[in-house]
C-alpha positions in Angstrom: 0.1 0.0 0.2 1.1 3.4 -0.5 2.7 5.1 2.4 0.8 7.6 4.3 2.5 11.5 4.5 3.8 12.5 8.1 1.3 15.0 8.5 -0.6 15.5 11.8 -3.3 13.0 12.2 -5.9 16.0 11.8 -4.7 17.5 9.0 -7.1 16.6 5.9 -5.5 14.3 3.1 -6.0 17.0 0.2 -4.0 19.6 1.7 -0.8 18.5 0.7 -1.7 15.7 -1.3 0.2 14.2 -4.4 -2.7 13.9 -7.2 -1.7 12.7 -10.4 -4.1 13.3 -13.4 -5.1 10.6 -15.6 -6.5 11.1 -19.3 -7.9 7.8 -19.7 -8.1 7.8 -23.5 -4.3 7.9 -23.6 -3.0 6.3 -20.4 -3.0 3.0 -21.0 -5.3 0.3 -23.4 -6.2 -2.8 -21.9 -8.7 -4.1 -24.3 -6.2 -3.5 -27.4 -8.7 -1.3 -29.7 -6.0 1.8 -29.7 -7.8 3.9 -26.9 -6.9 3.6 -23.1 -9.4 2.4 -20.8 -10.3 1.8 -17.4 -9.1 -2.0 -17.9 -5.5 -0.2 -18.6 -5.7 2.1 -15.6 -6.7 -1.0 -13.5 -3.7 -2.7 -15.0 -1.3 0.1 -14.1 -2.1 0.5 -10.3 0.6 -1.1 -9.0 3.0 1.6 -11.4 1.0 4.3 -9.5 1.6 2.9 -6.0 5.0 2.5 -6.9 5.2 6.4 -8.2 3.9 7.3 -4.8 0.9 9.5 -5.7 -2.0 10.0 -3.1 -5.1 10.5 -5.5 -5.9 10.4 -8.8 -7.7 12.8 -11.1 -9.6 11.3 -14.2 -10.6 13.7 -16.7 -13.9 12.8 -18.1 -14.9 9.2 -18.6 -18.7 10.0 -19.3 -20.5 8.8 -22.5 -19.3 11.1 -25.0 -19.4 11.7 -28.7 -16.0 13.4 -28.2 -16.2 16.7 -29.7 -14.0 17.8 -27.2 -12.5 15.3 -25.5 -14.8 14.1 -23.5 -15.7 17.7 -22.0 -18.9 17.2 -23.9 -20.7 14.9 -21.8 -23.9 13.1 -22.8 -24.6 10.9 -19.7 -22.9 11.8 -16.4 -24.1 8.7 -14.8 -22.5 6.6 -17.3 -18.9 5.6 -18.7 -18.0 5.6 -22.4 -18.1 2.1 -23.7 -14.6 3.1 -25.5 -13.5 3.4 -21.6 -15.4 0.3 -20.0 -18.6 0.3 -17.9 -20.0 1.7 -14.9 -19.0 -1.5 -12.8 -15.5 -1.4 -13.7 -15.1 2.3 -12.7 -16.9 1.4 -9.2 -14.1 -1.3 -9.1 -11.3 0.9 -10.1 -12.3 3.5 -7.5 -12.3 0.7 -4.5 -8.9 -0.9 -5.9 -7.4 2.3 -6.1 -8.5 3.2 -2.5 -7.3 -0.3 -1.0 -3.9 0.5 -2.1 -3.7 4.0 -0.5 -4.9 6.0 -3.6 -8.2 8.2 -3.9 -10.0 9.0 -6.8 -10.9 12.6 -8.1 -13.4 13.2 -11.0 -14.3 15.3 -13.7 -17.6 17.3 -13.7 -18.1 19.4 -16.4 -21.4 22.2 -15.4 -21.3 24.8 -17.5 -22.4 22.6 -20.9 -23.3 19.2 -21.9 -22.8 17.6 -25.2 -25.0 18.0 -28.1 -26.0 14.3 -27.9 -27.1 14.6 -24.0 -30.8 14.0 -23.6 -32.1 17.6 -22.5 -30.6 19.0 -25.6 -32.0 16.6 -28.2 -35.3 17.0 -26.4 -34.7 20.8 -26.7 -34.0 20.4 -30.5 -37.3 18.7 -31.0 -39.2 21.2 -29.2 -40.1 24.7 -30.5 -38.8 27.9 -29.8 -40.3 29.3 -26.3 -40.5 25.6 -25.0 -39.8 24.4 -21.4 -37.2 22.2 -23.1 -35.5 25.0 -24.3 -35.5 27.0 -21.2 -32.7 24.7 -19.6 -30.4 26.2 -22.3 -29.7 29.9 -23.8 -31.8 29.7 -26.9 -32.3 33.5 -28.4 -33.8 34.5 -31.6 -30.7 36.4 -33.7 -30.6 40.0 -34.8 -30.8 41.7 -37.9 -33.8 41.8 -40.3 -34.1 38.5 -40.7 -32.2 37.3 -37.3 -29.2 36.1 -39.1 -26.7 38.0 -36.6 -26.0 36.3 -33.9 -27.4 37.5 -30.2 -24.7 39.3 -28.8 -20.9 39.9 -29.7 -19.2 37.1 -27.4 -16.3 35.1 -28.4 -15.9 31.2 -27.9 -13.0 30.2 -26.0 -12.3 28.4 -29.3 -12.4 31.5 -31.2 -15.5 32.6 -33.5 -19.1 33.2 -32.2 -20.4 30.9 -29.5 -23.9 31.0 -31.2 -25.2 28.4 -33.6 -28.3 29.1 -35.6 -30.7 26.1 -36.2 -33.2 25.4 -39.0 -35.8 27.2 -37.1 -34.0 30.3 -36.9 -32.8 30.3 -33.4 -29.4 30.4 -32.1 -27.8 28.4 -29.0 -24.7 29.5 -26.6 -21.9 27.4 -26.2 -18.9 29.1 -25.0 -16.9 26.5 -26.3 -17.4 24.0 -29.1 -20.9 23.9 -31.1 -21.1 20.2 -29.7 -21.3 21.7 -26.1 -24.4 23.9 -25.6 -24.4 25.6 -22.4 -26.7 25.2 -19.4 -29.0 27.9 -18.2 -28.0 27.6 -14.5 -30.6 30.2 -13.4 -33.1 27.1 -14.3 -33.5 24.9 -10.8 -33.7 21.9 -12.6 -30.1 22.1 -13.9 -29.2 22.9 -10.3 -31.2 19.9 -9.2 -29.3 17.4 -12.0 -26.0 18.4 -10.9 -26.8 17.8 -7.3 -27.7 14.4 -7.8 -24.9 13.6 -9.9 -22.5 14.8 -7.3 -24.5 12.3 -4.7 -24.4 9.5 -7.7 -20.4 9.3 -7.6 -20.0 10.4 -4.2 -22.0 7.3 -3.2 -19.5 5.1 -5.4 -16.7 6.0 -3.3 -14.8 8.9 -5.0 -13.1 11.2 -2.7 -13.2 14.5 -4.9 -14.7 16.2 -7.8 -13.0 18.7 -10.1 -14.7 21.6 -11.5 -14.2 22.1 -15.2 -14.5 25.9 -15.9 -15.7 27.0 -12.3 -15.9 30.5 -13.1 -18.4 30.3 -16.1 -21.4 28.9 -15.0 -23.8 31.8 -14.3 -24.8 34.1 -17.2 -26.0 37.8 -17.3 -30.0 36.8 -18.1 -30.0 39.4 -20.6 -27.2 37.9 -22.6 -26.0 41.4 -23.3 -23.0 42.3 -25.9 -19.6 42.2 -24.1 -18.1 45.7 -23.1 -14.2 45.7 -22.3 -13.9 46.3 -18.4 -17.7 45.8 -17.7 -18.3 45.0 -14.1 -20.0 42.4 -13.7 -18.8 40.4 -16.3 -21.4 39.0 -18.7 -20.8 35.3 -18.0 -17.3 35.0 -16.0 -16.8 35.4 -12.2 -20.6 36.2 -11.6 -21.7 36.5 -7.8 -24.5 34.2 -8.4 -22.0 31.5 -8.3 -21.2 31.4 -5.0 -24.1 30.4 -4.0 -24.2 27.3 -6.5 -21.2 26.4 -4.9 -22.3 26.6 -1.4 -25.0 23.8 -2.0 -22.5 21.7 -3.5 -20.4 22.1 -0.6 -22.8 20.9 1.9 -23.6 17.9 -0.3 -19.5 17.2 -0.3 -18.9 17.7 3.5 -21.7 14.8 4.0 -19.6 12.1 2.4 -16.3 13.8 3.3 -15.7 14.7 -0.1 -13.7 17.6 -1.7 -14.2 20.0 -4.3 -11.2 21.2 -6.8 -11.7 24.4 -8.7 -10.7 24.9 -12.4 -10.9 29.1 -11.7 -9.0 31.4 -14.3 -9.2 34.7 -12.8 -6.7 37.6 -12.6 -7.8 38.9 -9.8 -6.7 37.5 -6.6 -9.2 38.7 -4.0 -12.0 37.3 -6.0 -10.2 34.2 -7.0 -9.9 33.6 -3.0 -13.8 33.9 -2.6 -14.3 30.5 -4.4 -12.0 29.1 -1.4 -13.9 30.2 1.6 -14.6 27.5 4.0 -18.0 27.1 2.8 -17.3 26.7 -1.0 -14.2 24.9 -3.1 -11.5 23.5 -0.9 -8.9 24.2 -3.5 -8.3 25.6 -6.7 -6.0 25.0 -9.5 -3.0 27.7 -9.6 -2.4 28.8 -12.9 -0.2 31.2 -12.7 2.3 29.0 -11.5 1.6 26.9 -14.6 2.3 29.6 -16.8 5.0 31.4 -15.5 8.3 31.5 -17.1 11.2 29.8 -16.2 12.8 33.0 -14.3 13.5 33.1 -10.8 12.1 37.0 -10.1 9.0 35.7 -11.7 8.7 32.2 -10.1 9.3 33.7 -6.4 6.8 36.5 -7.2 4.0 33.8 -8.4 4.9 31.9 -5.2 4.3 34.7 -3.1 1.5 36.0 -4.7 -0.5 32.3 -4.6 0.7 31.9 -0.9 -0.8 35.4 0.0 -4.1 35.1 -1.9 -4.9 31.7 -0.3 -3.8 32.7 3.1 -6.8 35.0 4.1 -9.1 31.9 3.6 -6.9 29.4 4.9 -7.4 27.0 1.7 -4.0 25.2 0.8 -1.9 26.3 -2.0 -2.0 23.8 -5.4 1.4 23.5 -7.9 1.3 22.1 -11.4 3.6 22.1 -14.3 1.5 20.8 -17.2 -2.1 19.3 -18.0 -4.1 18.0 -20.6 -4.3 21.4 -22.0 -0.7 22.7 -21.8 2.4 22.4 -23.8 4.5 19.8 -21.8 7.0 21.2 -19.4 10.2 19.7 -21.2 9.1 21.4 -24.6 7.9 24.8 -23.3 11.5 24.9 -20.9 13.2 24.3 -23.6 11.6 27.4 -25.9 12.9 31.0 -26.0 9.5 31.8 -24.4 9.4 29.7 -21.3 6.0 30.6 -20.1 2.9 29.5 -21.6 -0.2 31.5 -23.5 -2.6 29.7 -25.6 -2.5 32.5 -28.2 1.5 32.0 -28.6 1.1 28.6 -29.7 2.2 28.2 -33.2 3.9 25.3 -35.5 7.6 25.1 -35.6 8.8 26.4 -32.4 12.1 26.0 -32.2 12.9 23.4 -29.1 16.4 22.8 -27.2 15.0 19.5 -25.1 18.1 18.9 -23.5 17.8 22.4 -22.0 13.8 21.9 -21.3 14.6 18.5 -19.6 17.1 19.9 -17.4 14.8 22.6 -16.3 11.6 20.3 -16.1 13.8 18.0 -13.5 14.6 21.2 -11.3 11.3 22.1 -11.7 9.9 19.0 -10.7 11.6 19.5 -7.1 10.6 23.1 -6.6 6.9 22.0 -7.4 7.1 19.0 -5.2 8.7 21.1 -2.4 6.1 24.0 -2.1 3.4 23.9 0.9 0.0 22.7 -0.5 -0.8 20.1 -2.9 1.0 19.4 -6.3 -0.8 18.1 -9.2 1.2 15.4 -11.9 0.0 15.0 -15.6 0.9 11.5 -16.8 3.8 11.3 -18.6 5.5 13.8 -16.8 7.3 11.7 -14.9 8.7 10.3 -17.7 10.1 13.5 -19.1 7.8 13.2 -22.5 8.0 16.0 -25.1 5.1 17.7 -26.7 4.6 15.7 -29.7 4.1 16.9 -33.1 1.0 15.6 -34.7 0.6 15.5 -38.4 -1.7 17.7 -39.4 -4.5 15.0 -41.0 -4.3 13.6 -37.5 -4.9 16.4 -35.1 -8.0 16.0 -33.8 -8.6 18.9 -31.2 -11.3 21.3 -31.7 -9.0 24.2 -30.8 -6.9 23.6 -34.1 -10.1 22.9 -36.4 -11.7 26.3 -35.3 -8.3 28.2 -35.6 -8.6 27.4 -39.2 -5.5 24.8 -38.6 -3.2 27.8 -37.4 -3.2 27.0 -33.8 -1.6 23.7 -33.1 -4.1 22.5 -30.8 -3.5 20.4 -27.6 -3.2 16.8 -29.1 0.3 17.2 -28.8 0.7 16.5 -24.7 -2.2 13.7 -25.0 -0.5 11.3 -26.9 -0.7 7.8 -25.6 1.9 6.9 -23.2 5.1 4.7 -23.7 5.3 1.8 -21.3 7.5 -0.6 -22.6 10.1 0.0 -25.4 10.4 -3.1 -27.1 6.7 -3.8 -27.9 4.2 -2.3 -30.4 3.2 1.0 -30.2 5.8 1.5 -26.6 3.4 -1.0 -24.7 0.3 1.1 -24.9 -1.9 -1.6 -25.9 -2.0 -4.4 -28.4 -0.7 -4.0 -32.1 -3.8 -1.7 -33.1 -2.2 1.9 -33.6 -3.1 4.1 -31.0 -5.8 7.0 -31.8 -3.2 9.4 -31.7 0.3 8.6 -33.4 3.2 8.5 -31.1 6.5 10.1 -32.3 9.3 7.6 -33.4 11.4 8.4 -30.6 8.6 7.6 -28.0 10.1 3.9 -26.9 13.5 5.6 -25.3 11.0 7.4 -22.9 9.1 4.2 -21.9 8.7 3.2 -18.5 10.2 -0.4 -18.5 13.5 1.7 -19.4 13.5 4.4 -16.9 12.5 2.0 -14.0 16.0 0.2 -14.6 17.7 3.8 -14.8 19.3 5.8 -11.9 19.5 8.8 -13.8 15.9 8.6 -15.6 12.8 11.2 -14.9 11.0 8.4 -13.6 13.7 7.9 -10.9 13.6 11.3 -10.1 9.9 11.7 -9.4 9.8 8.7 -7.8 12.5 9.6 -5.2 10.9 13.2 -5.0 7.6 12.0 -3.8 9.1 9.3 -1.6 10.7 11.8 0.3 7.8 14.1 0.3 5.5 11.4 1.9 8.5 10.1 4.5 10.3 13.6 5.3 8.6 15.8 8.3 10.0 18.9 6.9 7.6 18.8 4.1 4.4 18.1 6.6 2.0 20.6 6.9 0.3 21.4 10.1 -3.5 22.0 10.8 -2.9 25.7 12.0 -0.8 26.4 9.0 -2.4 27.9 5.9 -1.7 27.0 2.5 -0.6 24.0 3.0 2.4 24.5 5.2 5.2 27.1 6.2 7.8 28.5 3.9 10.6 30.7 4.6 13.2 32.3 2.1 16.3 32.4 2.4 19.1 34.9 1.2 20.4 33.9 -2.0 22.4 35.1 -4.8 20.4 36.9 -7.8 18.5 34.2 -9.6 18.8 31.6 -7.3 15.4 30.3 -5.4 16.3 29.4 -1.5 13.4 28.5 0.8 13.3 26.4 3.8 10.1 24.7 4.9 9.8 23.3 8.4 12.3 20.9 10.3 15.5 22.5 8.5 14.1 21.3 5.1 15.7 23.6 2.5 15.1 23.6 -1.2 17.6 25.7 -3.5 16.9 26.0 -7.4 19.9 27.7 -9.7 18.3 29.7 -12.4 21.5 32.4 -12.3 23.3 31.0 -15.5 26.0 29.9 -13.4 27.3 27.2 -10.8 26.0 28.5 -7.4 27.6 27.4 -3.6 24.8 25.4 -1.5 24.1 26.8 1.6 27.1 26.9 4.5 25.3 25.5 7.1 25.6 21.9 7.9 23.5 20.1 6.1 23.1 16.5 4.2 21.8 16.4 0.5 18.6 14.6 0.3 18.1 14.7 -3.8 19.4 16.9 -6.7 17.7 17.3 -9.9 21.1 16.9 -11.9 24.9 16.1 -10.4 26.5 19.0 -8.9 29.8 20.0 -10.6 33.2 18.8 -9.7 33.7 21.6 -7.0 30.5 20.8 -5.3 28.7 23.6 -7.0 25.2 23.3 -7.7 25.0 24.0 -11.7 22.6 26.1 -13.5 19.3 24.8 -14.1 19.4 22.5 -11.3 17.6 21.9 -7.7 18.6 20.4 -4.6 16.8 19.5 -1.7 18.9 19.7 1.8 18.1 18.7 5.7 20.3 19.9 8.6 22.1 17.4 9.8 21.1 15.5 13.2 
């Protein structure tokens, strides 16, 4: 079984958990059809135990036509047949929990699939019908209703309105196959509360809320005016009543919520983390931060400061299923992340990116709070170049082929170097093509290599579980204490508890480690011959006892 963290017995597990994100379609193929599935995950549970994570977060595994990678849900109570079935999901949840690993699932409350029974009924009904009131149907503007009802812009580009044959338009902030729900309708709220109970009763420990700040809309659906307050569909006050009712449900099951909340205003962000709302939220500022010591320190300070007033733990993540993989991003001239900046053919130094990604792994694992690890990051996978005719992501399609999309970070994982398709499944080609170099990243080869990325993550997660210096006590906010230490320009150095120190060198030159007596617990790369910490390298130290 997975080892328990050295936290105080009264500290909730989620305040400093290591959580592994599974994109089921690309994790492991158990039935050999080229698509990852729950059988594949169950077969790899021993790998996840050995890795040392506390919980698994599953991106949507529900019935879906996959217009947007599963974030277009047709039935929240059914597993998509490509992944398995409900009984298998229940077995997976139970088997993982018996091994000491909890399960977090995704809920997509802003929209459903256009194949959802509610939307199909709305399409079959007439304008003004009760069925259409569950969504945002409107007449168009212009002499013949040919102009969309407002000037909003879709998250995927273009208008977020699609017109039907009867002349009405429906709202979809994402793809046309993802119609937005009307959260002012009581049936929408009741349905989602019932879905939460359904999954908590099947043993899930938590729920990640997709696009958590987008649900509520101004009933008038007005044109967008820059700087308008409140925004017509982002971070509206009505959301907090929704999440208070959800929290009451979660508390009866000892469950938790993780919000996907992208907000520049730290005070408004913190409102979602009040004691009667969400437990945690993703830290996108850290994820998007460039590999720059000054900016990283500022982001860390800002993160801890915005969480402190509400006593919520911070979260730290380097990559996810929407973001360019860390090894690739850190190997480029521009090391931050911005959706608008993604272009084909960006020059990348993978050796440099790998060195920085190793250092960033130790940095993120050492910070106080919870940490999220996206599948394949522990293998050091780079972003894959997908042939243009094989790209499936709607972000690419709706950009007119300009945006590379997100498929490059969703390529099926390599498990065995000497097996077809790097051991992902059988001889059937995976749903996305794997690069020719994929076998060199295979988990079986890295397991035997003491210098591999997998070995680094395993050792880092082991120390994070076992070393008292990483522990958070109940009275500490943001998941634990962090004190910055004096350091040279370009160097991040901080102390946690019990004398545990993390040093990350981004200065461009080797630097000495702290002079006080210490022992080295782990480094992201070897020290130089004179014992200095090289550039783009991190070290964990513990005061000698």
